BAROLO-631416 format. One record per residue (C-alpha): residue number from 1; residue in one letter; x, y, z. Coordinates in steps of 0.02 Angstrom, whole numbers, plus 50000, padded with zeros to 5 digits. Example, Ala and Ser with C-alpha at 12.3 -4.5 7.8 and 13.67 -1.06 7.14 Angstrom:
! residues 2
<rec pos="1" code="A" east="50615" north="49775" up="50390"/>
<rec pos="2" code="S" east="50684" north="49947" up="50357"/>
***
This chain:
! residues 450
<rec pos="1" code="M" east="44876" north="47719" up="45715"/>
<rec pos="2" code="N" east="44688" north="47729" up="45683"/>
<rec pos="3" code="L" east="44582" north="47580" up="45737"/>
<rec pos="4" code="G" east="44414" north="47666" up="45718"/>
<rec pos="5" code="F" east="44447" north="47801" up="45848"/>
<rec pos="6" code="D" east="44343" north="47959" up="45840"/>
<rec pos="7" code="T" east="44418" north="48132" up="45819"/>
<rec pos="8" code="E" east="44420" north="48164" up="46007"/>
<rec pos="9" code="Q" east="44519" north="48006" up="46044"/>
<rec pos="10" code="L" east="44641" north="48038" up="45901"/>
<rec pos="11" code="R" east="44669" north="48215" up="45961"/>
<rec pos="12" code="V" east="44717" north="48155" up="46136"/>
<rec pos="13" code="L" east="44829" north="48015" up="46067"/>
<rec pos="14" code="N" east="44923" north="48136" up="45955"/>
<rec pos="15" code="W" east="44937" north="48262" up="46096"/>
<rec pos="16" code="R" east="45018" north="48136" up="46213"/>
<rec pos="17" code="A" east="45134" north="48073" up="46077"/>
<rec pos="18" code="R" east="45205" north="48249" up="46058"/>
<rec pos="19" code="T" east="45223" north="48289" up="46244"/>
<rec pos="20" code="S" east="45308" north="48212" up="46395"/>
<rec pos="21" code="D" east="45311" north="48240" up="46582"/>
<rec pos="22" code="I" east="45147" north="48214" up="46677"/>
<rec pos="23" code="A" east="44978" north="48245" up="46598"/>
<rec pos="24" code="A" east="44795" north="48213" up="46636"/>
<rec pos="25" code="V" east="44663" north="48150" up="46517"/>
<rec pos="26" code="V" east="44490" north="48189" up="46583"/>
<rec pos="27" code="G" east="44324" north="48130" up="46515"/>
<rec pos="28" code="P" east="44146" north="48086" up="46562"/>
<rec pos="29" code="P" east="44079" north="47908" up="46569"/>
<rec pos="30" code="G" east="44079" north="47812" up="46407"/>
<rec pos="31" code="C" east="44196" north="47928" up="46312"/>
<rec pos="32" code="G" east="44332" north="47796" up="46293"/>
<rec pos="33" code="K" east="44462" north="47836" up="46427"/>
<rec pos="34" code="T" east="44512" north="47652" up="46444"/>
<rec pos="35" code="T" east="44521" north="47637" up="46255"/>
<rec pos="36" code="V" east="44633" north="47789" up="46242"/>
<rec pos="37" code="G" east="44747" north="47728" up="46382"/>
<rec pos="38" code="S" east="44768" north="47559" up="46298"/>
<rec pos="39" code="A" east="44796" north="47636" up="46127"/>
<rec pos="40" code="L" east="44924" north="47756" up="46198"/>
<rec pos="41" code="A" east="45026" north="47611" up="46270"/>
<rec pos="42" code="I" east="45026" north="47525" up="46100"/>
<rec pos="43" code="K" east="45070" north="47687" up="46009"/>
<rec pos="44" code="M" east="45217" north="47722" up="46125"/>
<rec pos="45" code="V" east="45290" north="47548" up="46097"/>
<rec pos="46" code="A" east="45251" north="47535" up="45910"/>
<rec pos="47" code="E" east="45325" north="47705" up="45867"/>
<rec pos="48" code="G" east="45480" north="47685" up="45975"/>
<rec pos="49" code="L" east="45427" north="47819" up="46097"/>
<rec pos="50" code="A" east="45447" north="47700" up="46245"/>
<rec pos="51" code="D" east="45534" north="47535" up="46269"/>
<rec pos="52" code="R" east="45422" north="47477" up="46412"/>
<rec pos="53" code="V" east="45253" north="47544" up="46468"/>
<rec pos="54" code="L" east="45162" north="47515" up="46634"/>
<rec pos="55" code="L" east="44971" north="47516" up="46632"/>
<rec pos="56" code="V" east="44900" north="47536" up="46807"/>
<rec pos="57" code="A" east="44720" north="47522" up="46868"/>
<rec pos="58" code="Y" east="44645" north="47533" up="47042"/>
<rec pos="59" code="T" east="44538" north="47375" up="47030"/>
<rec pos="60" code="N" east="44564" north="47205" up="46951"/>
<rec pos="61" code="A" east="44406" north="47232" up="46848"/>
<rec pos="62" code="A" east="44480" north="47392" up="46773"/>
<rec pos="63" code="A" east="44648" north="47305" up="46742"/>
<rec pos="64" code="N" east="44556" north="47167" up="46650"/>
<rec pos="65" code="E" east="44467" north="47300" up="46546"/>
<rec pos="66" code="F" east="44638" north="47366" up="46494"/>
<rec pos="67" code="C" east="44685" north="47188" up="46442"/>
<rec pos="68" code="L" east="44526" north="47166" up="46340"/>
<rec pos="69" code="E" east="44556" north="47331" up="46249"/>
<rec pos="70" code="L" east="44736" north="47280" up="46211"/>
<rec pos="71" code="C" east="44674" north="47114" up="46141"/>
<rec pos="72" code="N" east="44545" north="47202" up="46032"/>
<rec pos="73" code="M" east="44677" north="47317" up="45958"/>
<rec pos="74" code="L" east="44824" north="47197" up="45942"/>
<rec pos="75" code="G" east="44730" north="47035" up="45915"/>
<rec pos="76" code="P" east="44753" north="46886" up="46032"/>
<rec pos="77" code="A" east="44923" north="46836" up="45962"/>
<rec pos="78" code="G" east="44992" north="47014" up="45964"/>
<rec pos="79" code="A" east="44930" north="47045" up="46141"/>
<rec pos="80" code="E" east="45006" north="46882" up="46201"/>
<rec pos="81" code="A" east="45174" north="46928" up="46125"/>
<rec pos="82" code="L" east="45185" north="47107" up="46189"/>
<rec pos="83" code="C" east="45087" north="47111" up="46352"/>
<rec pos="84" code="L" east="45087" north="47032" up="46524"/>
<rec pos="85" code="R" east="44965" north="47047" up="46668"/>
<rec pos="86" code="T" east="45034" north="47039" up="46845"/>
<rec pos="87" code="G" east="44966" north="47061" up="47021"/>
<rec pos="88" code="N" east="44839" north="46956" up="47115"/>
<rec pos="89" code="P" east="44802" north="46795" up="47017"/>
<rec pos="90" code="T" east="44627" north="46781" up="47092"/>
<rec pos="91" code="G" east="44579" north="46945" up="47008"/>
<rec pos="92" code="F" east="44640" north="46896" up="46834"/>
<rec pos="93" code="D" east="44515" north="46840" up="46702"/>
<rec pos="94" code="P" east="44589" north="46677" up="46633"/>
<rec pos="95" code="S" east="44488" north="46693" up="46471"/>
<rec pos="96" code="I" east="44598" north="46841" up="46419"/>
<rec pos="97" code="P" east="44738" north="46786" up="46299"/>
<rec pos="98" code="I" east="44866" north="46897" up="46385"/>
<rec pos="99" code="P" east="44977" north="46789" up="46498"/>
<rec pos="100" code="F" east="44985" north="46814" up="46686"/>
<rec pos="101" code="S" east="45145" north="46805" up="46789"/>
<rec pos="102" code="R" east="45227" north="46876" up="46945"/>
<rec pos="103" code="S" east="45401" north="46821" up="46891"/>
<rec pos="104" code="A" east="45524" north="46966" up="46874"/>
<rec pos="105" code="N" east="45608" north="46879" up="46726"/>
<rec pos="106" code="E" east="45442" north="46861" up="46634"/>
<rec pos="107" code="I" east="45394" north="47042" up="46671"/>
<rec pos="108" code="H" east="45560" north="47105" up="46602"/>
<rec pos="109" code="K" east="45530" north="47014" up="46437"/>
<rec pos="110" code="K" east="45367" north="47103" up="46396"/>
<rec pos="111" code="R" east="45342" north="47279" up="46328"/>
<rec pos="112" code="I" east="45172" north="47321" up="46407"/>
<rec pos="113" code="I" east="45138" north="47272" up="46588"/>
<rec pos="114" code="I" east="44964" north="47283" up="46665"/>
<rec pos="115" code="S" east="44945" north="47290" up="46855"/>
<rec pos="116" code="T" east="44836" north="47357" up="46994"/>
<rec pos="117" code="N" east="44902" north="47496" up="47108"/>
<rec pos="118" code="L" east="44913" north="47385" up="47261"/>
<rec pos="119" code="S" east="45004" north="47246" up="47167"/>
<rec pos="120" code="L" east="45144" north="47365" up="47119"/>
<rec pos="121" code="K" east="45214" north="47340" up="47294"/>
<rec pos="122" code="K" east="45259" north="47162" up="47242"/>
<rec pos="123" code="L" east="45361" north="47214" up="47089"/>
<rec pos="124" code="P" east="45551" north="47220" up="47108"/>
<rec pos="125" code="S" east="45602" north="47391" up="47174"/>
<rec pos="126" code="L" east="45734" north="47415" up="47038"/>
<rec pos="127" code="M" east="45611" north="47388" up="46895"/>
<rec pos="128" code="R" east="45588" north="47542" up="46787"/>
<rec pos="129" code="F" east="45469" north="47594" up="46646"/>
<rec pos="130" code="D" east="45488" north="47731" up="46515"/>
<rec pos="131" code="N" east="45305" north="47778" up="46516"/>
<rec pos="132" code="M" east="45159" north="47752" up="46634"/>
<rec pos="133" code="I" east="44972" north="47761" up="46605"/>
<rec pos="134" code="I" east="44874" north="47769" up="46767"/>
<rec pos="135" code="D" east="44687" north="47742" up="46779"/>
<rec pos="136" code="E" east="44654" north="47838" up="46940"/>
<rec pos="137" code="A" east="44470" north="47789" up="46956"/>
<rec pos="138" code="G" east="44427" north="47738" up="47133"/>
<rec pos="139" code="I" east="44593" north="47791" up="47211"/>
<rec pos="140" code="E" east="44562" north="47827" up="47395"/>
<rec pos="141" code="R" east="44735" north="47850" up="47471"/>
<rec pos="142" code="V" east="44878" north="47959" up="47414"/>
<rec pos="143" code="E" east="44997" north="47811" up="47393"/>
<rec pos="144" code="H" east="44879" north="47734" up="47266"/>
<rec pos="145" code="L" east="44911" north="47884" up="47154"/>
<rec pos="146" code="L" east="45095" north="47911" up="47193"/>
<rec pos="147" code="W" east="45164" north="47734" up="47201"/>
<rec pos="148" code="P" east="45165" north="47703" up="47010"/>
<rec pos="149" code="F" east="45281" north="47853" up="46987"/>
<rec pos="150" code="W" east="45416" north="47760" up="47084"/>
<rec pos="151" code="F" east="45442" north="47649" up="46932"/>
<rec pos="152" code="G" east="45477" north="47796" up="46817"/>
<rec pos="153" code="L" east="45617" north="47874" up="46920"/>
<rec pos="154" code="N" east="45803" north="47842" up="46918"/>
<rec pos="155" code="N" east="45870" north="47762" up="47076"/>
<rec pos="156" code="T" east="45940" north="47923" up="47153"/>
<rec pos="157" code="I" east="45779" north="48020" up="47129"/>
<rec pos="158" code="A" east="45679" north="47867" up="47183"/>
<rec pos="159" code="Q" east="45762" north="47867" up="47353"/>
<rec pos="160" code="Q" east="45722" north="48052" up="47377"/>
<rec pos="161" code="Y" east="45543" north="48021" up="47320"/>
<rec pos="162" code="K" east="45525" north="47875" up="47441"/>
<rec pos="163" code="S" east="45586" north="47984" up="47586"/>
<rec pos="164" code="E" east="45468" north="48126" up="47539"/>
<rec pos="165" code="Y" east="45322" north="48006" up="47519"/>
<rec pos="166" code="H" east="45344" north="47930" up="47692"/>
<rec pos="167" code="S" east="45351" north="48103" up="47772"/>
<rec pos="168" code="S" east="45188" north="48153" up="47686"/>
<rec pos="169" code="S" east="45094" north="47998" up="47741"/>
<rec pos="170" code="V" east="45106" north="48041" up="47926"/>
<rec pos="171" code="T" east="45043" north="48219" up="47912"/>
<rec pos="172" code="N" east="44891" north="48269" up="48016"/>
<rec pos="173" code="S" east="44861" north="48443" up="47944"/>
<rec pos="174" code="V" east="44755" north="48456" up="47787"/>
<rec pos="175" code="E" east="44852" north="48608" up="47725"/>
<rec pos="176" code="Q" east="45020" north="48524" up="47759"/>
<rec pos="177" code="N" east="44959" north="48368" up="47671"/>
<rec pos="178" code="R" east="44910" north="48468" up="47517"/>
<rec pos="179" code="S" east="45077" north="48557" up="47517"/>
<rec pos="180" code="Q" east="45178" north="48396" up="47532"/>
<rec pos="181" code="I" east="45081" north="48309" up="47395"/>
<rec pos="182" code="N" east="45112" north="48460" up="47283"/>
<rec pos="183" code="D" east="45298" north="48451" up="47326"/>
<rec pos="184" code="L" east="45299" north="48267" up="47278"/>
<rec pos="185" code="M" east="45214" north="48303" up="47112"/>
<rec pos="186" code="E" east="45341" north="48441" up="47080"/>
<rec pos="187" code="L" east="45485" north="48323" up="47117"/>
<rec pos="188" code="I" east="45414" north="48191" up="47000"/>
<rec pos="189" code="S" east="45389" north="48321" up="46862"/>
<rec pos="190" code="R" east="45567" north="48387" up="46877"/>
<rec pos="191" code="C" east="45647" north="48216" up="46858"/>
<rec pos="192" code="G" east="45572" north="48185" up="46686"/>
<rec pos="193" code="T" east="45442" north="48054" up="46729"/>
<rec pos="194" code="V" east="45325" north="48023" up="46582"/>
<rec pos="195" code="A" east="45150" north="47977" up="46641"/>
<rec pos="196" code="T" east="44971" north="47999" up="46586"/>
<rec pos="197" code="V" east="44835" north="47992" up="46719"/>
<rec pos="198" code="V" east="44660" north="47960" up="46650"/>
<rec pos="199" code="G" east="44504" north="47991" up="46751"/>
<rec pos="200" code="D" east="44349" north="48093" up="46789"/>
<rec pos="201" code="P" east="44341" north="48210" up="46940"/>
<rec pos="202" code="K" east="44153" north="48185" up="46947"/>
<rec pos="203" code="Q" east="44173" north="47997" up="46971"/>
<rec pos="204" code="S" east="44328" north="47999" up="47082"/>
<rec pos="205" code="R" east="44327" north="48008" up="47272"/>
<rec pos="206" code="P" east="44440" north="48124" up="47371"/>
<rec pos="207" code="I" east="44606" north="48046" up="47420"/>
<rec pos="208" code="S" east="44683" north="48036" up="47594"/>
<rec pos="209" code="P" east="44781" north="48011" up="47714"/>
<rec pos="210" code="V" east="44684" north="48162" up="47773"/>
<rec pos="211" code="R" east="44518" north="48170" up="47683"/>
<rec pos="212" code="V" east="44519" north="48323" up="47571"/>
<rec pos="213" code="D" east="44409" north="48391" up="47434"/>
<rec pos="214" code="Y" east="44525" north="48343" up="47291"/>
<rec pos="215" code="S" east="44520" north="48179" up="47196"/>
<rec pos="216" code="A" east="44680" north="48105" up="47125"/>
<rec pos="217" code="I" east="44643" north="48168" up="46950"/>
<rec pos="218" code="E" east="44618" north="48344" up="47019"/>
<rec pos="219" code="W" east="44790" north="48340" up="47101"/>
<rec pos="220" code="V" east="44865" north="48295" up="46932"/>
<rec pos="221" code="I" east="44764" north="48427" up="46838"/>
<rec pos="222" code="N" east="44826" north="48559" up="46962"/>
<rec pos="223" code="K" east="45008" north="48511" up="46931"/>
<rec pos="224" code="A" east="45011" north="48456" up="46749"/>
<rec pos="225" code="S" east="44943" north="48491" up="46577"/>
<rec pos="226" code="S" east="44776" north="48413" up="46534"/>
<rec pos="227" code="D" east="44655" north="48376" up="46394"/>
<rec pos="228" code="T" east="44473" north="48325" up="46389"/>
<rec pos="229" code="L" east="44376" north="48189" up="46300"/>
<rec pos="230" code="R" east="44198" north="48245" up="46269"/>
<rec pos="231" code="I" east="44092" north="48119" up="46174"/>
<rec pos="232" code="S" east="43994" north="47979" up="46257"/>
<rec pos="233" code="H" east="43984" north="47815" up="46161"/>
<rec pos="234" code="R" east="43876" north="47698" up="46261"/>
<rec pos="235" code="L" east="43735" north="47792" up="46345"/>
<rec pos="236" code="P" east="43563" north="47805" up="46261"/>
<rec pos="237" code="D" east="43494" north="47981" up="46246"/>
<rec pos="238" code="R" east="43382" north="47984" up="46400"/>
<rec pos="239" code="L" east="43518" north="47913" up="46512"/>
<rec pos="240" code="S" east="43650" north="48024" up="46435"/>
<rec pos="241" code="G" east="43539" north="48174" up="46474"/>
<rec pos="242" code="L" east="43515" north="48117" up="46653"/>
<rec pos="243" code="V" east="43702" north="48093" up="46684"/>
<rec pos="244" code="N" east="43744" north="48257" up="46597"/>
<rec pos="245" code="E" east="43623" north="48360" up="46701"/>
<rec pos="246" code="F" east="43652" north="48269" up="46865"/>
<rec pos="247" code="A" east="43842" north="48287" up="46862"/>
<rec pos="248" code="E" east="43842" north="48450" up="46763"/>
<rec pos="249" code="Y" east="43955" north="48390" up="46621"/>
<rec pos="250" code="D" east="43899" north="48534" up="46511"/>
<rec pos="251" code="G" east="43867" north="48442" up="46347"/>
<rec pos="252" code="L" east="43881" north="48253" up="46371"/>
<rec pos="253" code="R" east="43786" north="48171" up="46229"/>
<rec pos="254" code="S" east="43755" north="48002" up="46152"/>
<rec pos="255" code="A" east="43854" north="47950" up="46000"/>
<rec pos="256" code="P" east="43757" north="47934" up="45836"/>
<rec pos="257" code="G" east="43676" north="47763" up="45821"/>
<rec pos="258" code="I" east="43670" north="47739" up="46009"/>
<rec pos="259" code="D" east="43556" north="47883" up="46058"/>
<rec pos="260" code="S" east="43395" north="47789" up="46016"/>
<rec pos="261" code="R" east="43450" north="47620" up="46084"/>
<rec pos="262" code="R" east="43325" north="47533" up="46198"/>
<rec pos="263" code="L" east="43309" north="47366" up="46286"/>
<rec pos="264" code="V" east="43241" north="47228" up="46173"/>
<rec pos="265" code="L" east="43145" north="47087" up="46259"/>
<rec pos="266" code="E" east="43121" north="46909" up="46197"/>
<rec pos="267" code="C" east="42950" north="46901" up="46277"/>
<rec pos="268" code="S" east="42837" north="47015" up="46379"/>
<rec pos="269" code="P" east="42872" north="47033" up="46565"/>
<rec pos="270" code="D" east="42747" north="46960" up="46688"/>
<rec pos="271" code="L" east="42611" north="47085" up="46734"/>
<rec pos="272" code="E" east="42690" north="47126" up="46903"/>
<rec pos="273" code="F" east="42854" north="47179" up="46820"/>
<rec pos="274" code="R" east="42791" north="47275" up="46667"/>
<rec pos="275" code="E" east="42805" north="47448" up="46742"/>
<rec pos="276" code="I" east="42982" north="47413" up="46800"/>
<rec pos="277" code="I" east="43049" north="47331" up="46641"/>
<rec pos="278" code="Q" east="42961" north="47447" up="46517"/>
<rec pos="279" code="P" east="43091" north="47455" up="46374"/>
<rec pos="280" code="D" east="43039" north="47628" up="46315"/>
<rec pos="281" code="E" east="43079" north="47699" up="46489"/>
<rec pos="282" code="V" east="43269" north="47692" up="46501"/>
<rec pos="283" code="T" east="43274" north="47734" up="46688"/>
<rec pos="284" code="T" east="43153" north="47666" up="46817"/>
<rec pos="285" code="W" east="43159" north="47698" up="47005"/>
<rec pos="286" code="V" east="43076" north="47558" up="47105"/>
<rec pos="287" code="D" east="43018" north="47635" up="47269"/>
<rec pos="288" code="I" east="43055" north="47508" up="47407"/>
<rec pos="289" code="N" east="43040" north="47547" up="47592"/>
<rec pos="290" code="G" east="43158" north="47415" up="47660"/>
<rec pos="291" code="N" east="43256" north="47443" up="47821"/>
<rec pos="292" code="E" east="43445" north="47459" up="47825"/>
<rec pos="293" code="Q" east="43550" north="47354" up="47944"/>
<rec pos="294" code="P" east="43723" north="47414" up="47995"/>
<rec pos="295" code="L" east="43855" north="47280" up="47968"/>
<rec pos="296" code="G" east="44023" north="47344" up="48029"/>
<rec pos="297" code="P" east="44074" north="47524" up="48063"/>
<rec pos="298" code="S" east="44041" north="47591" up="47887"/>
<rec pos="299" code="S" east="43939" north="47465" up="47789"/>
<rec pos="300" code="W" east="43753" north="47429" up="47777"/>
<rec pos="301" code="A" east="43639" north="47297" up="47704"/>
<rec pos="302" code="N" east="43455" north="47304" up="47659"/>
<rec pos="303" code="D" east="43379" north="47130" up="47651"/>
<rec pos="304" code="I" east="43218" north="47179" up="47562"/>
<rec pos="305" code="E" east="43313" north="47274" up="47427"/>
<rec pos="306" code="A" east="43437" north="47130" up="47406"/>
<rec pos="307" code="K" east="43298" north="47004" up="47383"/>
<rec pos="308" code="A" east="43209" north="47120" up="47260"/>
<rec pos="309" code="C" east="43369" north="47136" up="47157"/>
<rec pos="310" code="A" east="43385" north="46948" up="47146"/>
<rec pos="311" code="I" east="43202" north="46922" up="47097"/>
<rec pos="312" code="L" east="43214" north="47055" up="46962"/>
<rec pos="313" code="C" east="43376" north="46981" up="46894"/>
<rec pos="314" code="S" east="43296" north="46810" up="46885"/>
<rec pos="315" code="H" east="43149" north="46879" up="46786"/>
<rec pos="316" code="L" east="43262" north="46980" up="46670"/>
<rec pos="317" code="I" east="43364" north="46825" up="46630"/>
<rec pos="318" code="R" east="43203" north="46736" up="46578"/>
<rec pos="319" code="I" east="43137" north="46872" up="46462"/>
<rec pos="320" code="T" east="43301" north="46929" up="46382"/>
<rec pos="321" code="R" east="43430" north="46836" up="46281"/>
<rec pos="322" code="N" east="43618" north="46862" up="46293"/>
<rec pos="323" code="K" east="43598" north="47024" up="46390"/>
<rec pos="324" code="S" east="43731" north="47066" up="46518"/>
<rec pos="325" code="I" east="43663" north="47111" up="46690"/>
<rec pos="326" code="A" east="43757" north="47196" up="46832"/>
<rec pos="327" code="V" east="43702" north="47242" up="47008"/>
<rec pos="328" code="I" east="43789" north="47391" up="47090"/>
<rec pos="329" code="T" east="43784" north="47455" up="47268"/>
<rec pos="330" code="R" east="43891" north="47572" up="47372"/>
<rec pos="331" code="F" east="43915" north="47447" up="47514"/>
<rec pos="332" code="S" east="44012" north="47284" up="47524"/>
<rec pos="333" code="A" east="43887" north="47210" up="47648"/>
<rec pos="334" code="Q" east="43744" north="47238" up="47526"/>
<rec pos="335" code="K" east="43848" north="47165" up="47385"/>
<rec pos="336" code="L" east="43871" north="47003" up="47483"/>
<rec pos="337" code="T" east="43687" north="46997" up="47531"/>
<rec pos="338" code="I" east="43630" north="47016" up="47350"/>
<rec pos="339" code="R" east="43757" north="46888" up="47291"/>
<rec pos="340" code="T" east="43693" north="46764" up="47421"/>
<rec pos="341" code="Y" east="43513" north="46779" up="47359"/>
<rec pos="342" code="L" east="43568" north="46760" up="47177"/>
<rec pos="343" code="Q" east="43668" north="46604" up="47219"/>
<rec pos="344" code="R" east="43517" north="46527" up="47307"/>
<rec pos="345" code="M" east="43419" north="46554" up="47145"/>
<rec pos="346" code="G" east="43556" north="46472" up="47043"/>
<rec pos="347" code="H" east="43619" north="46632" up="46961"/>
<rec pos="348" code="T" east="43808" north="46633" up="46984"/>
<rec pos="349" code="N" east="43858" north="46729" up="46827"/>
<rec pos="350" code="I" east="43780" north="46897" up="46866"/>
<rec pos="351" code="K" east="43908" north="47028" up="46915"/>
<rec pos="352" code="V" east="43875" north="47105" up="47086"/>
<rec pos="353" code="T" east="43995" north="47244" up="47131"/>
<rec pos="354" code="T" east="44020" north="47404" up="47230"/>
<rec pos="355" code="T" east="44027" north="47573" up="47145"/>
<rec pos="356" code="T" east="44217" north="47567" up="47156"/>
<rec pos="357" code="G" east="44222" north="47398" up="47072"/>
<rec pos="358" code="A" east="44102" north="47458" up="46937"/>
<rec pos="359" code="L" east="44220" north="47593" up="46874"/>
<rec pos="360" code="G" east="44276" north="47555" up="46697"/>
<rec pos="361" code="T" east="44142" north="47422" up="46671"/>
<rec pos="362" code="Q" east="43971" north="47421" up="46588"/>
<rec pos="363" code="A" east="43821" north="47307" up="46561"/>
<rec pos="364" code="D" east="43664" north="47306" up="46454"/>
<rec pos="365" code="I" east="43554" north="47311" up="46610"/>
<rec pos="366" code="V" east="43609" north="47386" up="46777"/>
<rec pos="367" code="L" east="43518" north="47371" up="46943"/>
<rec pos="368" code="F" east="43573" north="47497" up="47074"/>
<rec pos="369" code="S" east="43531" north="47459" up="47256"/>
<rec pos="370" code="L" east="43534" north="47618" up="47362"/>
<rec pos="371" code="T" east="43526" north="47519" up="47527"/>
<rec pos="372" code="R" east="43515" north="47663" up="47653"/>
<rec pos="373" code="N" east="43346" north="47695" up="47737"/>
<rec pos="374" code="N" east="43331" north="47761" up="47914"/>
<rec pos="375" code="P" east="43216" north="47877" up="48015"/>
<rec pos="376" code="E" east="43356" north="48007" up="48032"/>
<rec pos="377" code="R" east="43364" north="48025" up="47842"/>
<rec pos="378" code="T" east="43553" north="48005" up="47845"/>
<rec pos="379" code="V" east="43604" north="47951" up="47670"/>
<rec pos="380" code="G" east="43791" north="47958" up="47701"/>
<rec pos="381" code="A" east="43908" north="47888" up="47567"/>
<rec pos="382" code="A" east="43761" north="47819" up="47468"/>
<rec pos="383" code="G" east="43719" north="47998" up="47420"/>
<rec pos="384" code="T" east="43887" north="48064" up="47361"/>
<rec pos="385" code="L" east="43895" north="48134" up="47185"/>
<rec pos="386" code="Q" east="44041" north="48022" up="47136"/>
<rec pos="387" code="D" east="43960" north="47857" up="47187"/>
<rec pos="388" code="L" east="43790" north="47902" up="47116"/>
<rec pos="389" code="N" east="43869" north="47959" up="46954"/>
<rec pos="390" code="V" east="43966" north="47797" up="46934"/>
<rec pos="391" code="A" east="43811" north="47691" up="46965"/>
<rec pos="392" code="I" east="43694" north="47781" up="46844"/>
<rec pos="393" code="S" east="43821" north="47784" up="46701"/>
<rec pos="394" code="R" east="43861" north="47598" up="46685"/>
<rec pos="395" code="S" east="43708" north="47544" up="46585"/>
<rec pos="396" code="K" east="43696" north="47530" up="46396"/>
<rec pos="397" code="E" east="43508" north="47498" up="46383"/>
<rec pos="398" code="K" east="43414" north="47497" up="46549"/>
<rec pos="399" code="L" east="43445" north="47569" up="46723"/>
<rec pos="400" code="I" east="43338" north="47510" up="46870"/>
<rec pos="401" code="I" east="43364" north="47598" up="47038"/>
<rec pos="402" code="L" east="43297" north="47511" up="47194"/>
<rec pos="403" code="G" east="43273" north="47601" up="47358"/>
<rec pos="404" code="S" east="43169" north="47724" up="47458"/>
<rec pos="405" code="F" east="43127" north="47873" up="47349"/>
<rec pos="406" code="D" east="43077" north="47979" up="47499"/>
<rec pos="407" code="M" east="43241" north="47937" up="47587"/>
<rec pos="408" code="M" east="43345" north="48002" up="47442"/>
<rec pos="409" code="L" east="43231" north="48150" up="47403"/>
<rec pos="410" code="N" east="43238" north="48214" up="47583"/>
<rec pos="411" code="G" east="43403" north="48142" up="47646"/>
<rec pos="412" code="W" east="43564" north="48221" up="47707"/>
<rec pos="413" code="S" east="43740" north="48170" up="47656"/>
<rec pos="414" code="G" east="43835" north="48210" up="47815"/>
<rec pos="415" code="V" east="43919" north="48344" up="47917"/>
<rec pos="416" code="S" east="43983" north="48495" up="47822"/>
<rec pos="417" code="A" east="44165" north="48547" up="47817"/>
<rec pos="418" code="S" east="44133" north="48667" up="47961"/>
<rec pos="419" code="G" east="44067" north="48524" up="48066"/>
<rec pos="420" code="R" east="43917" north="48627" up="48123"/>
<rec pos="421" code="H" east="43774" north="48566" up="48013"/>
<rec pos="422" code="Y" east="43721" north="48436" up="47885"/>
<rec pos="423" code="F" east="43713" north="48470" up="47699"/>
<rec pos="424" code="K" east="43590" north="48414" up="47568"/>
<rec pos="425" code="S" east="43630" north="48254" up="47476"/>
<rec pos="426" code="P" east="43659" north="48256" up="47287"/>
<rec pos="427" code="A" east="43536" north="48110" up="47288"/>
<rec pos="428" code="R" east="43399" north="48242" up="47301"/>
<rec pos="429" code="R" east="43444" north="48309" up="47130"/>
<rec pos="430" code="L" east="43450" north="48134" up="47057"/>
<rec pos="431" code="A" east="43278" north="48091" up="47127"/>
<rec pos="432" code="R" east="43201" north="48251" up="47059"/>
<rec pos="433" code="L" east="43279" north="48231" up="46886"/>
<rec pos="434" code="I" east="43217" north="48053" up="46867"/>
<rec pos="435" code="D" east="43043" north="48091" up="46931"/>
<rec pos="436" code="S" east="43017" north="48249" up="46828"/>
<rec pos="437" code="K" east="43117" north="48227" up="46669"/>
<rec pos="438" code="Y" east="43221" north="48072" up="46636"/>
<rec pos="439" code="G" east="43127" north="47921" up="46702"/>
<rec pos="440" code="K" east="42985" north="47855" up="46807"/>
<rec pos="441" code="V" east="42962" north="47814" up="46991"/>
<rec pos="442" code="V" east="42853" north="47660" up="47021"/>
<rec pos="443" code="D" east="42795" north="47572" up="47178"/>
<rec pos="444" code="A" east="42877" north="47405" up="47211"/>
<rec pos="445" code="P" east="42758" north="47262" up="47168"/>
<rec pos="446" code="Q" east="42713" north="47147" up="47311"/>
<rec pos="447" code="I" east="42799" north="47000" up="47228"/>
<rec pos="448" code="I" east="42972" north="47074" up="47260"/>
<rec pos="449" code="V" east="42945" north="47140" up="47436"/>
<rec pos="450" code="K" east="42848" north="47000" up="47519"/>
***
């Protein structure tokens, strides 16, 4: 099967066709992990390597991306015949030709099933799959990684796995937790489960129940064979360079034909916006000194930043044609605040999402609202490498970051592992790279902060 895949993607597909057990496919943003996962499901079914395949994603957005890739490869009619999407109906995109159902009878009739991790709990416990492809992006709890493996085990082993899993989820010791997860992975490997976990350690948060330094993909890499995708397909050269140096990918580059891509405008921006929307500058940091407001125990909103995002989106819609726009933030409270301002302006089709929801998606223009700004210079989760890396790698043509430059340049992420002192935020490195090498920092015009 070759549907225009590059040599890296073909290498990984052929590797997984020749091997079994549990494996990890690791790659940087834009290298085609979702494409490879979808193609692998089709290859397994088409070549008789698996009778039924389960495709699992952490978010509905990522599950829908799997569906879109399957439709692109199989065609609408082929995807409708072979595939079925299940889970939460409110998260399903009805424009996708793949049917949606939660009926066990309908699920049993199809060869490729697409679901989110959390929705797997609603599948019949006796349902089994020959092969599983797990998009681990955004997994935050150990059960989100381990639950899909239940559907690849025979009933006897499944009961042992279920018992082991419940004992691991009540552990309080970090070292015991690591040991029990390793034991679970060993059990799953011994019983012949065939699974491919795709992801990127530099965009994946550590998993719990006890917060540790390993992401889900790192657990799999430690216990299974792995391969790496290396080529970026969607990032223009300046943005590819920024992501590569910020996250230390050691060689991430733009694909030929994309490296020189820049934003094309239908008409010139108004004078107040020209520095921000300059097409030749792929990345622009708009320095805004808005104040954060805590909303709940772990979420923040920044009203000035939210309003600025909405005003910029409105102007971008006017001066571009058929360009996709997405707004990303780390915090759910900020997401709702931005969405409210956009709705008041009559813009209901712009995607506003958290960094977790943005995994696996992309847009021509991305606005990233940093949100945090306080006298203590506590950046917190807004300054983690994983969340920052996700946000800056979603854009195909233009990235606009909104927030206090001084806050990120001089901020602290949180308490160190020893619990005795704070440590520098990775946001410092991002701020320095943009200011000195890969973009431009501009003062927010009065029109967006009044």
